[in-house]
Legacy VTK file of the C-alpha trace (Angstrom):
# vtk DataFile Version 3.0
C-alpha trace
ASCII
DATASET POLYDATA
POINTS 418 float
7.102 -41.255 -1.872
4.315 -39.630 0.160
3.800 -42.482 2.605
6.012 -44.461 4.980
6.332 -47.882 3.323
8.203 -49.441 6.235
5.573 -48.420 8.776
2.764 -49.581 6.509
4.337 -53.005 6.055
5.148 -53.477 9.729
1.637 -52.543 10.806
0.092 -54.824 8.190
2.133 -57.702 9.601
1.478 -56.850 13.240
-2.271 -56.436 13.182
-2.530 -59.227 10.620
-1.382 -61.738 13.230
-4.483 -61.291 15.375
-6.574 -64.417 14.975
-3.632 -66.691 14.215
-5.145 -70.167 13.685
-3.244 -73.248 14.955
-4.366 -75.050 11.785
-2.657 -72.357 9.700
-3.437 -68.854 8.503
-5.603 -66.251 10.193
-9.162 -66.706 11.493
-10.247 -63.262 12.693
-14.023 -63.253 12.813
-16.341 -60.374 13.658
-17.250 -59.761 17.319
-14.721 -62.273 18.693
-12.080 -61.558 21.368
-9.253 -61.618 18.812
-11.156 -59.235 16.563
-11.654 -56.884 19.508
-7.913 -56.966 20.285
-7.060 -56.129 16.674
-9.693 -53.383 16.587
-8.317 -51.854 19.778
-4.838 -51.678 18.251
-6.222 -50.173 15.045
-8.114 -47.480 16.952
-4.977 -46.659 18.957
-3.052 -46.048 15.720
-5.936 -44.004 14.337
-5.975 -41.754 17.408
-2.201 -41.322 17.184
-2.756 -40.072 13.621
-5.026 -37.332 14.930
-8.237 -38.984 13.775
-11.539 -38.664 15.567
-12.475 -42.310 16.131
-15.933 -43.785 16.588
-17.582 -47.210 16.432
-21.112 -47.344 15.046
-23.984 -49.419 16.428
-22.975 -52.590 14.530
-19.180 -52.457 14.922
-17.833 -50.563 11.892
-14.862 -48.392 12.906
-14.553 -44.841 11.544
-11.706 -42.345 11.759
-12.204 -38.716 10.670
-9.514 -36.331 9.439
-10.979 -32.844 9.521
-11.048 -30.578 6.498
-11.013 -26.805 6.071
-14.686 -26.699 5.096
-17.822 -28.400 6.376
-18.435 -30.570 3.298
-19.339 -34.225 2.753
-16.136 -36.227 3.387
-14.229 -38.544 1.117
-14.421 -42.071 2.568
-11.879 -44.868 2.097
-11.286 -48.272 3.653
-12.148 -51.954 3.492
-13.030 -54.853 5.787
-11.177 -55.995 8.885
-12.284 -59.637 9.225
-10.971 -62.774 7.508
-12.223 -66.076 6.191
-11.337 -69.227 8.172
-7.591 -69.885 7.831
-7.198 -66.828 5.598
-4.313 -64.458 4.979
-3.025 -61.064 6.088
-3.964 -58.983 3.049
-7.582 -59.580 2.030
-9.484 -56.551 3.365
-6.699 -55.548 5.723
-4.632 -54.026 2.898
-7.425 -51.511 2.267
-7.740 -50.606 5.933
-4.009 -50.205 6.480
-3.338 -48.203 3.303
-6.159 -45.858 4.333
-4.613 -45.463 7.786
-1.151 -44.871 6.331
-2.447 -42.195 3.960
-4.146 -40.296 6.785
-1.189 -40.780 9.131
1.158 -39.347 6.496
-1.148 -36.409 5.827
-1.284 -35.704 9.566
2.508 -35.778 9.846
2.872 -33.499 6.832
0.371 -30.989 8.220
-1.819 -31.257 5.135
-5.168 -29.487 5.471
-7.683 -30.788 2.926
-10.640 -28.799 1.689
-12.973 -31.690 2.491
-12.822 -33.943 5.529
-11.469 -37.424 4.893
-12.684 -40.510 6.720
-11.485 -44.084 6.824
-13.606 -47.092 7.693
-12.953 -50.677 8.770
-16.066 -52.650 7.819
-17.096 -55.522 10.080
-18.178 -59.037 9.048
-17.672 -58.626 5.303
-16.609 -62.244 4.921
-19.534 -63.506 7.035
-17.465 -66.494 8.110
-19.826 -67.317 10.980
-23.002 -65.457 10.041
-23.736 -66.180 6.379
-24.750 -63.458 3.921
-21.669 -61.347 3.196
-20.905 -57.617 3.409
-22.744 -57.179 6.680
-21.066 -53.912 7.746
-21.694 -52.058 4.495
-25.185 -53.503 4.025
-26.132 -52.530 7.568
-25.120 -48.886 7.189
-26.768 -48.657 3.772
-30.092 -49.848 5.213
-30.121 -53.089 3.243
-30.854 -55.486 6.123
-34.130 -56.182 7.980
-34.523 -54.784 11.488
-34.488 -58.223 13.109
-31.362 -59.391 11.261
-29.191 -59.582 14.390
-31.795 -61.739 16.110
-32.477 -64.124 13.233
-28.885 -64.485 11.981
-27.279 -67.514 13.642
-23.619 -68.554 13.909
-23.429 -71.663 11.735
-20.833 -73.245 14.049
-22.064 -72.421 17.561
-25.776 -71.661 17.176
-25.251 -68.286 18.859
-27.295 -65.370 17.528
-25.584 -62.348 16.035
-27.274 -60.225 18.691
-25.624 -62.254 21.432
-22.230 -62.051 19.722
-22.540 -58.265 19.330
-23.427 -57.811 22.999
-20.614 -60.090 24.175
-18.204 -58.025 22.033
-18.582 -55.401 24.778
-17.912 -52.269 22.750
-21.249 -50.557 23.202
-22.913 -52.018 20.106
-26.680 -51.868 19.652
-27.911 -54.955 17.792
-31.516 -53.688 17.903
-30.550 -50.297 16.480
-29.212 -50.761 12.964
-30.783 -47.395 12.117
-28.247 -45.725 14.396
-25.539 -46.740 11.931
-27.354 -45.653 8.743
-25.720 -43.410 6.166
-27.573 -41.860 3.260
-26.960 -40.372 -0.152
-25.130 -37.064 0.277
-23.433 -37.989 3.554
-20.201 -38.719 1.686
-18.672 -37.225 -1.440
-17.028 -40.399 -2.749
-15.804 -43.821 -1.656
-12.487 -45.432 -2.649
-11.514 -48.993 -1.695
-8.071 -50.543 -2.028
-8.093 -54.340 -2.178
-5.890 -57.188 -3.308
-6.865 -58.763 -6.621
-7.307 -62.353 -5.325
-6.415 -63.740 -8.741
-3.520 -63.692 -11.179
-4.396 -61.282 -13.983
-2.004 -58.637 -12.645
0.608 -61.262 -11.834
0.461 -62.685 -15.355
0.656 -59.185 -16.858
3.567 -58.194 -14.635
1.641 -55.185 -13.325
1.374 -54.030 -9.692
-2.010 -52.308 -9.835
-5.384 -52.146 -11.566
-8.071 -49.503 -11.911
-11.396 -51.290 -11.492
-14.172 -50.603 -13.994
-16.924 -52.359 -12.076
-17.835 -55.174 -9.686
-19.723 -58.209 -10.919
-23.113 -58.937 -9.442
-23.575 -62.108 -7.407
-26.402 -64.571 -7.229
-25.557 -67.071 -4.495
-28.148 -69.613 -3.452
-28.771 -73.200 -2.390
-30.889 -75.659 -4.366
-32.346 -78.626 -2.488
-33.890 -81.537 -4.371
-36.297 -83.859 -2.555
-36.651 -87.412 -3.830
-37.192 -90.860 -2.376
-34.776 -93.312 -0.781
-34.614 -96.774 -2.324
-32.406 -99.841 -2.449
-29.520 -99.410 -4.890
-30.006 -102.922 -6.225
-33.702 -103.407 -5.884
-35.043 -100.223 -7.477
-34.917 -100.128 -11.273
-33.352 -97.028 -12.824
-36.585 -95.951 -14.494
-38.483 -96.140 -11.189
-36.156 -93.991 -9.109
-36.600 -90.487 -7.695
-32.897 -89.755 -7.312
-32.229 -86.327 -5.841
-28.463 -86.536 -6.167
-28.572 -87.439 -9.867
-30.528 -84.213 -10.396
-28.046 -82.252 -8.283
-25.122 -83.655 -10.274
-26.696 -82.690 -13.593
-27.457 -79.247 -12.196
-23.825 -78.728 -11.184
-22.777 -79.490 -14.757
-25.440 -77.100 -16.048
-24.039 -74.280 -13.878
-20.665 -74.691 -15.569
-22.293 -74.908 -19.018
-24.327 -71.722 -18.496
-21.246 -69.802 -17.338
-19.098 -70.987 -20.240
-21.768 -70.123 -22.824
-23.052 -66.807 -21.446
-21.111 -64.674 -23.957
-19.304 -62.987 -21.057
-16.485 -63.950 -18.635
-19.119 -65.244 -16.208
-18.098 -67.236 -13.158
-20.312 -70.166 -12.204
-19.446 -72.382 -9.246
-20.897 -75.262 -7.270
-18.696 -75.623 -4.204
-20.932 -77.337 -1.653
-22.826 -80.625 -1.799
-24.828 -82.349 0.924
-26.516 -85.681 0.272
-28.879 -87.704 2.465
-28.714 -90.397 3.617
-25.216 -90.389 2.052
-24.834 -94.169 1.922
-23.280 -96.186 -0.883
-26.216 -98.531 -1.404
-29.158 -96.135 -0.985
-30.642 -93.819 -3.605
-30.455 -90.300 -2.159
-33.742 -88.797 -0.981
-32.328 -85.291 -0.472
-29.479 -83.380 -2.094
-28.425 -79.768 -1.618
-25.898 -77.860 -3.710
-24.678 -74.281 -3.592
-24.655 -72.120 -6.720
-22.572 -68.988 -7.170
-22.973 -66.904 -10.340
-20.901 -63.731 -10.889
-21.498 -61.434 -13.858
-21.007 -57.731 -14.682
-23.828 -57.366 -17.260
-27.241 -56.929 -15.611
-29.242 -58.840 -18.201
-26.863 -61.819 -18.271
-26.695 -61.829 -14.445
-30.463 -62.306 -14.240
-30.714 -64.672 -17.207
-28.230 -67.124 -15.661
-30.494 -67.572 -12.664
-33.696 -67.777 -14.689
-32.239 -70.369 -17.074
-30.954 -72.521 -14.233
-34.324 -72.531 -12.469
-35.956 -73.710 -15.693
-33.404 -76.521 -15.792
-34.176 -77.408 -12.161
-37.888 -77.593 -12.895
-37.217 -79.900 -15.852
-35.116 -82.146 -13.615
-37.989 -82.360 -11.159
-40.472 -83.240 -13.886
-38.082 -85.793 -15.355
-37.297 -87.537 -12.048
-40.443 -86.995 -9.971
-38.779 -84.629 -7.496
-39.603 -81.398 -5.721
-37.199 -78.593 -4.867
-36.695 -75.379 -2.950
-34.323 -72.421 -3.200
-32.594 -70.540 -0.379
-30.930 -67.304 -1.474
-27.943 -65.995 0.539
-26.649 -63.216 -1.743
-28.488 -61.362 -4.512
-26.355 -58.311 -5.271
-26.640 -56.525 -8.602
-23.558 -55.513 -10.619
-22.102 -52.105 -9.726
-20.049 -49.911 -12.061
-17.310 -47.620 -10.816
-17.675 -43.874 -11.342
-16.022 -42.814 -14.618
-14.534 -39.611 -13.160
-13.023 -41.495 -10.229
-11.557 -44.088 -12.574
-9.857 -41.307 -14.495
-8.487 -39.738 -11.306
-7.112 -43.067 -10.093
-5.475 -43.659 -13.481
-3.921 -40.177 -13.407
-2.657 -40.836 -9.891
-0.982 -44.082 -10.916
0.794 -42.274 -13.749
1.932 -39.475 -11.460
3.421 -42.101 -9.147
5.006 -43.914 -12.140
3.058 -47.066 -11.315
2.093 -49.327 -14.220
-1.549 -50.437 -14.297
-4.400 -51.970 -16.269
-8.184 -51.776 -16.192
-10.189 -54.804 -15.090
-13.495 -56.060 -13.683
-13.709 -57.399 -10.134
-15.504 -60.720 -9.928
-15.038 -61.035 -6.167
-17.589 -58.848 -4.370
-16.575 -55.993 -2.070
-18.123 -53.521 0.348
-17.640 -50.950 -2.423
-20.681 -52.476 -4.162
-23.026 -51.281 -1.440
-21.303 -47.911 -1.127
-21.568 -47.470 -4.878
-25.375 -47.504 -4.615
-25.202 -44.270 -2.591
-22.011 -42.451 -3.618
-19.563 -42.221 -6.536
-17.294 -45.228 -6.032
-13.873 -46.330 -7.239
-11.564 -49.270 -6.546
-7.836 -49.941 -6.724
-6.558 -53.514 -6.976
-3.111 -54.585 -5.794
-1.269 -57.507 -7.337
-1.640 -60.826 -5.532
1.716 -62.595 -5.612
2.421 -66.240 -4.734
0.363 -67.595 -7.623
-2.438 -65.116 -7.075
-4.034 -67.236 -4.341
-6.242 -65.721 -1.645
-8.561 -66.850 1.159
-5.759 -69.127 2.359
-2.561 -68.914 4.439
-0.426 -68.474 1.288
-2.119 -65.189 0.341
0.585 -62.573 -0.245
1.118 -59.066 -1.610
4.630 -57.656 -1.662
5.840 -54.734 0.409
6.531 -52.719 -2.759
3.068 -53.337 -4.210
1.398 -52.433 -0.922
3.378 -49.185 -0.829
2.548 -48.449 -4.472
-1.151 -48.842 -3.702
-0.882 -46.538 -0.688
0.892 -43.879 -2.729
-1.739 -44.031 -5.461
-4.470 -43.818 -2.826
-2.719 -40.817 -1.244
-2.606 -38.937 -4.549
-6.168 -39.970 -5.439
-7.587 -38.829 -2.097
-5.785 -35.486 -2.304
-7.258 -34.844 -5.736
-10.794 -35.835 -4.750
-10.973 -33.921 -1.473
-10.185 -30.641 -3.278
-13.004 -31.124 -5.822
-16.342 -29.333 -5.771
-18.265 -32.040 -7.610
-17.924 -35.330 -9.439
-19.545 -35.628 -12.843
LINES 1 419
418 0 1 2 3 4 5 6 7 8 9 10 11 12 13 14 15 16 17 18 19 20 21 22 23 24 25 26 27 28 29 30 31 32 33 34 35 36 37 38 39 40 41 42 43 44 45 46 47 48 49 50 51 52 53 54 55 56 57 58 59 60 61 62 63 64 65 66 67 68 69 70 71 72 73 74 75 76 77 78 79 80 81 82 83 84 85 86 87 88 89 90 91 92 93 94 95 96 97 98 99 100 101 102 103 104 105 106 107 108 109 110 111 112 113 114 115 116 117 118 119 120 121 122 123 124 125 126 127 128 129 130 131 132 133 134 135 136 137 138 139 140 141 142 143 144 145 146 147 148 149 150 151 152 153 154 155 156 157 158 159 160 161 162 163 164 165 166 167 168 169 170 171 172 173 174 175 176 177 178 179 180 181 182 183 184 185 186 187 188 189 190 191 192 193 194 195 196 197 198 199 200 201 202 203 204 205 206 207 208 209 210 211 212 213 214 215 216 217 218 219 220 221 222 223 224 225 226 227 228 229 230 231 232 233 234 235 236 237 238 239 240 241 242 243 244 245 246 247 248 249 250 251 252 253 254 255 256 257 258 259 260 261 262 263 264 265 266 267 268 269 270 271 272 273 274 275 276 277 278 279 280 281 282 283 284 285 286 287 288 289 290 291 292 293 294 295 296 297 298 299 300 301 302 303 304 305 306 307 308 309 310 311 312 313 314 315 316 317 318 319 320 321 322 323 324 325 326 327 328 329 330 331 332 333 334 335 336 337 338 339 340 341 342 343 344 345 346 347 348 349 350 351 352 353 354 355 356 357 358 359 360 361 362 363 364 365 366 367 368 369 370 371 372 373 374 375 376 377 378 379 380 381 382 383 384 385 386 387 388 389 390 391 392 393 394 395 396 397 398 399 400 401 402 403 404 405 406 407 408 409 410 411 412 413 414 415 416 417
């Protein structure tokens, strides 16, 4: 074993406690005091591992392990924040395995040809500031310049700019450009992450090599109708916004089930006004979340649903609007990196399978600029995630770190990736 499994596990548990929520689980949100405390501990460990540590203008944390030659580095890591009442492994497993790999290399005196860097992305979950994958989108130049000013905490009404300044770590909310990376800055990106499902658990396998990450279309549909008395207004005379929303929710499921692909389609949020038992609803909003790996199907799902929405409006005398929160195209993993990860699992005698990731990850944005690969770790405890019961075993975490160690060593000695 190339890494220290005991240290990895203990650190995962220790830093994972920051943001402990009295309601249960962990709520460690970007730019909060508890996030800052966890980040300070992480940076201390990174410095002890001989890494050159820096925080960019938006709050992403980098640690650099120097190489023998001045070449574009290999980058690895994941996100450091959680969902409300989440667990200790989502995102954090990728950060801590990256740290353990570099710590072990430092202790062993390994001198790579290429530099190696780790990163802890900020605000991937977007628990307060909606949108998702903020840290990776920011550094890839995918956000508007005024994003920190216009993005508002859905719970407190505080702007992202204010939260970043109160974080008190020298961030520059008006200078996203200071965090930008570009094509050629890095040689490759590898992310370790828990599966957040039960494919690996059902197969009895500890690890997966990811072939690609499904694209996401996430948006809100609001129907506008007319309030009326539940007894007085005849059915044929109504402009019922909620009836349209209910039919649309069923259509989302129908489109996903009949797409010809393992599409995910979800309606998880409903808001109805005036939300009274004896009044026909004049306004209804639902969320829609489509996830699909094939580009043409990904787009067709959205187009077909909008046609359905327009028919509902014509049928019921309604109007509607759409608010998009995520529109991220599918991203395939680099074929050479997939092969290297598979070889590394075999060299470490770790059993594995190939699979598609339907949850989105920071790797999607990185994959637009650099060759990208992902390693999934088995989610135990029924495969649940985004909840206090989220769990990955000590052995599986160590197996992932060992595979990452071998993978990184192979990649950082390469001249090119085809």
